[in-house]
C-alpha positions in Angstrom: -53.4 -5.8 -57.2 -49.8 -5.7 -56.3 -47.1 -7.1 -58.4 -44.6 -6.9 -55.2 -43.6 -9.9 -53.4 -41.9 -9.4 -49.8 -40.0 -11.4 -47.5 -40.2 -9.9 -43.7 -38.9 -10.6 -40.5 -41.0 -10.5 -37.3 -39.3 -10.4 -33.9 -41.7 -12.4 -31.4 -42.6 -11.4 -27.9 -40.1 -14.2 -26.6 -37.3 -12.5 -28.7 -37.1 -15.1 -31.3 -37.3 -14.3 -35.4 -39.9 -15.2 -37.5 -39.2 -15.0 -41.4 -42.0 -15.3 -43.9 -43.3 -14.6 -47.6 -46.1 -12.3 -48.6 -47.8 -10.2 -51.1 -49.2 -7.7 -48.6 -47.0 -7.2 -45.4 -49.5 -5.1 -43.2 -52.2 -7.8 -43.8 -49.8 -10.6 -43.0 -48.6 -8.8 -39.9 -52.1 -8.4 -38.7 -52.7 -11.9 -39.3 -49.7 -12.7 -36.8 -50.9 -10.2 -34.3 -54.4 -12.0 -34.6 -52.7 -15.4 -34.1 -54.0 -16.4 -37.6 -50.8 -16.4 -39.1 -48.0 -19.1 -38.5 -48.5 -21.4 -36.3 -44.9 -20.4 -34.9 -46.2 -17.1 -34.0 -49.0 -18.2 -32.0 -48.5 -17.7 -28.4 -45.6 -15.1 -29.3 -47.5 -12.3 -29.9 -47.4 -9.6 -30.0 -45.1 -9.6 -32.7 -42.9 -6.7 -34.3 -42.1 -6.1 -37.9 -38.3 -5.7 -38.2 -37.0 -6.1 -41.9 -38.9 -6.2 -45.0 -37.5 -6.7 -48.5 -39.5 -6.2 -52.0 -39.0 -8.4 -54.9 -40.7 -8.2 -58.7 -40.3 -11.9 -59.2 -42.5 -14.5 -56.6 -39.7 -16.9 -57.2 -36.9 -14.6 -56.3 -38.5 -13.8 -53.1 -39.3 -17.5 -52.2 -35.6 -18.3 -52.5 -34.7 -15.5 -50.4 -37.3 -16.7 -47.5 -35.3 -20.0 -47.7 -32.1 -18.0 -47.3 -33.0 -16.1 -44.8 -34.4 -18.7 -42.4 -31.3 -20.8 -42.6 -29.1 -18.1 -41.2 -28.0 -18.2 -37.8 -29.3 -15.8 -35.1 -26.4 -13.8 -35.1 -26.6 -13.4 -39.2 -30.4 -12.4 -38.8 -29.6 -9.8 -36.0 -27.3 -8.5 -38.3 -30.0 -8.4 -41.1 -32.2 -6.6 -38.6 -29.7 -3.8 -37.9 -28.7 -3.3 -41.1 
């Protein structure tokens, strides 16, 4: 079992971004692709993984997920480009 916690950003087919938290990035992206992920990404497939951050602490990762979700679109674009 992995002790890593991840914050990830997907770019949806309509050009929007989705930010999430998981302990298994590949499984979670597969869930989104299959329409079994978040309600937001259903109907916006295919999705592309464009950014991942890794944390050892769940709380830290979830706090970061919240931070990223609060960013403006322009700030998310800069994050993805970095």
